[in-house]
N, C-alpha and C positions, 0 to 999 in steps of 0.2 A: 851839955845837955842839948842846947839848941843844934849843935853840930850833929848830934845823933838823930834828932828829929827831922832835920833836913835831909839826911841821907835816906831815912826811910821813906819820906815823901817822894824823893827822886825814884826810888826802886819801885814804888807802887805806880807811879805815872807811867814808867817805861813798861810794866806788865799790862797796863790797861791798853796802851797804844799798840802793843804787839797782838793783844787778843782782838782788837777791832780790825786790824789788818788781815788776820787770819780769817775772821768772819767775812769781810768784804771779799776776799780772795775766793772763799768757798762758794759764796753767792754768784760770783762771776762764772764759776766753772759749772754751774747747773745748767743743762740744755734746756731749750725752749720745749722740747718734746715732753719733758717731765711735768711742765705746766699743762700741756694740752691733755695729758693722761689723767691728770687730776680733775679736769672738767668732765662731769658726766655727759654722756652722749644723748642728743636730743632724739626722741622717738618720732619716726616719720613714716608716712605712707608714700608710696611712689606709683608711678605709671609710666608708659612708654609713649614718646612722641611718635606720631605716625604720618606718613605721607599718603594722603588719600583724598577722596571727594569730601569736601567740607559743605555741610548745609547751612548757608547763611539764612537765618530766620527773620522775616520781616513781620512785626507785630503791629496790628492796627485795630482799633475798636470803632464801632458804629452801631446803627440801628437796623433792625430787621423791617423790611417794607414788603407788602403784598404787590405782586404785579398787577392783579386786578382788585382795584379798590376804588369804589364809585360812590359819590353821594347821591342819594335819591331825593330829587327835587319836586315839590308840588307844582303843577303846571297850571292851576286855575285856583280862583278864590272859592271859599266856601267853608262849611262846617265839616269837621272830620267826624263822620257818624259811625265808622267802623275802623278798629286797629287790630289786626288779625295776627300779629306777630309779637315777640318780646326779644329783649336783648340777648345775644348769644345763640338765638334759634337759627338753624340751617334752613334756607329757603332755596328753591329751584328757580332758574331762569323763567320768567313769565308768570310765576306765582303771585296771586293777588295778595298784597300785604296790608292794604287800607282802601277805604272808600270814603269820598266826599258826598255830601247831599247834593242830589242830581235833579231836584224838582224842577228848577229853572231851565236846566239843559233839556229835560224832556219836553217842556212847554215850547221851547224854541225849535225843537225838532218837529214837533207836530205842527207848528206854525209854518215851517218850511215845507213840509210835505203838502199841506194845504195849498200853499202858493204854487207848488209844482204841478198839482192837479188842475188848478185854474189855468196855468200856462199851457199845459198839455191840451185842455179842451179848446183854448183859443188856437193852438196849433191845428188841431183837427178841423176847426172852422175855416182857417186859412187855406187849407189843402183843398177844400171843396171848391174853391174858386180857380184852382189851378190844375184841374184834373188832366187837361190836354198835355200840359208840360210835364207834369209828374209821371204820365203814362209813357212819355218818350215819344210822343207823336211829333213834338216840335223839335227837331234835330238841332236847331241853332242854340238850344239852351242846355247846359250841362245839368243833369237831373240832381246829382249829389251836391253840387254848389248851391243849386236853387233851394233845396230841402234844407240845407244848413242855414241859408239866409232866413227862411221862413221861421226856423226854430229860433233863431236870435230875435227876430222881430216879435215873436209871440211871447218872449220872455222865458222861454223854457230853460235856456241855458244858464241864465242868472238863477232861476229857481233850483236847478240841479246843484249849482254851486252852494246856494244856501243850505240846502239839505246836507251836503258833505261837510260844511262847517259846522252845522248843528251836531252831526254825528261825532265829529272829532272832539268837539266840546264835551259831548257825553262820555266818550271814551276816557277823557281826562279826569273824570270823576272816580275812575278806577285806577288805583296805582298798583303797579306791577313791579316785580323785581327785574331789573335790566340784565343781571347776571346771577349765577348761582353763587351763594357765599353765606356767611353769617351776619346777622344784624348787629350793628354797633352803634353807639351814640344816638339812640333813639330819644329824640328831643321834643316831640309833640304828643299831647295826650288826647285821648278820645273826647269829642265834644269841642275841641278848640277851633276857633275861626282862624283859619290859615289864609295866606295870600300867595299868589303866584310867585315862585322863586324861593319860597320858605324851604329849608332843608328838613325832611322827615327823619332820615337816618343815614347811615353809611353801611355799605355792603362790602364785606372783605372776603375775597377768595383765597384760602391758604393752600391751593393746589401748587402754586408756585411762589416761593418766597425768595427775596433778594436781600443780601446784607451789603449795605453801602458804607465803606470805610474811607478814612483819609490816610494817605500814605506820603512820606516825606519825599520831596522832589529828588533827594539824593539816592533813594532806594527805588524809584519808579523804573529805573533802567533794568532792574532785575525782575520786573513783573511783566507778564505777557498773557494774551488771551489764551483761554483754555488750560491755564496753569492750575494744578490741583491746590487746594486750600483746606486747612483744617480749622474748623469753627467751634468755639466754646461759648455757650450761654453764660453770661456774667452772673445771672441770678439763681443759677441752680448748679447741682452737681451731676448733671447728665453727662453722658458719654459724648465724645467729640462728634460733631457732624461733618460730613464731607461736603466740599463745595468746589465750584470751579469759577475761575476769573471769566466773567462775561464780557466786560467792556471796561475801558480806561478813558476817563474824561481827558481830552487833549488840552487841558488848561490847568495852569497852577494858580491857586488862589493867593489872596494877599498874605497869607500865613506860610507860604511855601509848601502847600500840601495839594495833593492830586486825588481826586475821588476815583475809587475803584469799585466797581459793582461785581458782587459775587452771588452766582446762582446757587441756592442751597438745595440739597437733596430733600425730598419729602420728609417731613418730621411733625407729627401731630403736637408735640410738645412745645414747638415754637409758635410765637404769636407775633403778628405785626406790632411794632413799637418796642419789642424786646431789645435790650442791649446785648451785644455779643463781641467776642474777640476773635480776630482772624489771624491765623499764623501761616504766612506764605513762605514756602521753602524755595530757596534759590541756590542750587548746587554750584559750588566752586571747585574746579578740578585741580589736582596736583598741588594740594596745599599741605604744609606741615602743620599738624594739628595737635594741641595739648589740652587736657582739662582746664577749665577756667580757673580752678583753685591753685594751679601751678604757677599762675601769674601774680606777681606782687610788685609794688612801685616803691622805689627808694629815690628820694629827692626828686620825685616827679618822673622818673624814668623807669620803664618796665624791665623787670628782672625775672628770670626763671633759674632756679637752683637745680643743678643736675649732679648725678653721681656717675663717675666714669671708670671703666675697667676694674669693677669690682671694689672701688675706693669706698672708704667709710667715712669719707669727709665731703662736706658739700662744696660745690663749685658755683661761683657767681657768674651768671651770663646776662649781659645786657642784650635785649632783644628788640626787634621791630615788629609791632603787633599790627595785624590785618583786621578781620572782621570778627565779630563776636557774636554767638547765637545764644548767649545765656548759659549754656553748658560747656561749650568748648571755645577755644580761641585759636584764630590762624596766626602762625608765626611766619613772618616774611623773611627774617634774618636774625641770626644769632645762635641758633641751635640746629642740628641735623637730625634726620629721621632716626628712629630706634634708639633714641637716647633715653636714659632713665631719668625722669624728672620728679621732683619732690612736690607733693601735693598738700601736705599737712604740716602745721607747726612751722611754716616758713616765713611768717610775718616778721620775726625778730631774728631770724637766722643769718649768721655771718659766713664770710668766705672761709673755706677751710675748717669749719666747725665740725666737730665729730658727731656723727649721726648713727642711729640704729633703726633699721627698717623693721616695722611691725607688719604683720599680715592683717587682712581685714578680719 
């Protein structure tokens, strides 16, 4: 009985060993292509690499300033008796915007006029004693010089100066707009006692606005005077405003930034103090350009996947990247012009992975 059981066990073991060998042999004989065919193709969109002018975009933000922006300062002490403007109001150059109490100035002017009349009377009296000289009969004396000395001795020159000073003091009681513009930061109310040097308001002329931005020192070499600029207000959805680079500050600040002044085209929607973003275009010639979505990074290295010669498999290409304008990337080395590059579903894509192109 034991002999029969042992023979059966040996026969069963031999059969199982033969079956495993057959299975291993069949697995070895299956080609790799069969596995690749079992993996579903990744749907991708593609674009063409191009050799053309590449617009490197320099983005910078700053504040809008008015070229003509002046503070209106009170030039004498007194009470503000009239305030003829309000904030936001447009005024013309020379327009009266406020008046101070001028009672004391009028009194000083009247006093100075009286002193002048007294001096003129004294001058007339002095002339009577020098009729021969003033008539020119004494040729040894210069008439004009002698007359001027008489005027000085009579006090008429000092009196005339006092009159002029009193007139200027009276003029300072009337505050006029030094330039045309809008009233801003009106800080003094009617009836307030003011002192010389106090700021009444600020006048802003929006005829010419300037956007001042900070550009990285690495990018300043691509910026030049009269270069065209696109400007976008940060606070609104207005259309872009055209601008021109007016000047470049020849100094780098402690943060490695250079100030660039951009003259803006007239636009009534912009106000001084607004924040805005400038886009300066710096064309780069003869560059290989691909969409930015075509570029991925693997282990810290830039990669672009391509399809070549009608292939349905992706090809892994290490590339050297140049400048980036936010929409496109400059490729310095790694691919050629007019190659088909993969722009979607490429983050986890592998080399020689099956792909299927889908249209937009």
